[in-house]
N, C-alpha and C positions, 0 to 999 in steps of 0.2 A: 745062539740058537734062535731061529726065526719062529715066530708064532704063526700058526695056521689060521687063516680066516675061514670060519665055518659059515656057509650060506645056507639059510633054511629055505625050503620050498615056499612059494607064495601061498597064502590062504585064498582060495577061490570062494567068493561070496555069491550065492545064488541071488539074482535080481528079479527076473521075470521070464515069462515065456517069450521066445522069439516072435511068435505070432501076435504078441501084445504091442509090438512096435511096427507101425506101418512103414514100408520101405521109403527111404528118403526123408525120414523125420527123426526126431529125438524124443526121449522121455527123461524125466528127472527121477532119480532114485537116491535115497539116503543109504550110503554104503560106508561102513566103518565110521559113522558119524560125520561123513562129508556129503555135500550135495554133488552128485555126479550126473553129467549129461550122458545118457546112453544113446548113441546115434547109430542108426541102421542105414547103410547105403544099399545099393542094389547087390553088392557082393561081399560086404564086410560089416562087422560090428565094432564100434569104438567106444571108449570111455574117457571123457575129458571133464575137467572141472566145470561146474555149471555157472560159476561166478564170472561175469563180464567185467574185466578191469576198467573198461572205458566208461560204462554207465553206472558201475558200482552196484549192479543188481544181479540176482541169481536168475538169469534168463536164457543162457546159451542153449538149453535143451529145446527152446521154442524157436531157435534160429532157422535160417534157410540153408538146407543141405544141398551141396552141389559139388562142382569141380572147378578149379582155377588152374589152368595150365597143366592139367594132368594130376593135380593134387586134390584129394578128397578134402572138403572143407565144410565148415559151418559158419554162416554169417550171423552176427548178433542181430536180434530183432530190433534193437534200439538204435544204434549208430552205424550198423552194417559192417563193422570190421570183421574180416574173415580169419578163421583159425584153422590151421592144418590139423586134421583129425588124427594123424599119426604122431605128431610131435607136440602139438599144443601151441606152436609158434604162430604169432599173429602174422598174417601174410601182408598186412598193410603197414605194420610197424615191427620190424624184427627185434626190437628191444623189449617187446612184451610177449609173454607166453602164459598159458594156463596149464595146470598139471594134467598129465595123462596117466592112465593105468592100462595094463594088459586086459583085454576082454576076449571072450570066446563064447562059442555056442556049443553046448554039450547036451546031447539027448533032447534037443529042442528048447533048452533053457539057456538064457544069457547069464554068464558069470563074469565077475570082475575080480582081478587079483590084487591083493595087498600083501606086502611083505613086512 
């Protein structure tokens, strides 16, 4: 007999109002005990780890938001490595990544999911 895996729905954590984040910038929030960079592009919202593995500092939320070859990214304000906002993968060193979480806007509020 095979055991069934039960998946629970993610817990959505309210972070802030969408209007609190200027387009093409990020803010830092403490979500579920973790520093999370909430990044707003012109058309989407993303949640990635705020810790920059290159500089060893919690600074990614203050990075430069842009696009690299059609990929939404944020560049660290310290050494300028870029991270894919969808996957967390470093675009300059594919062996490095930061965590990402689902993010959404609901009724004008930004929410991040943790499971």
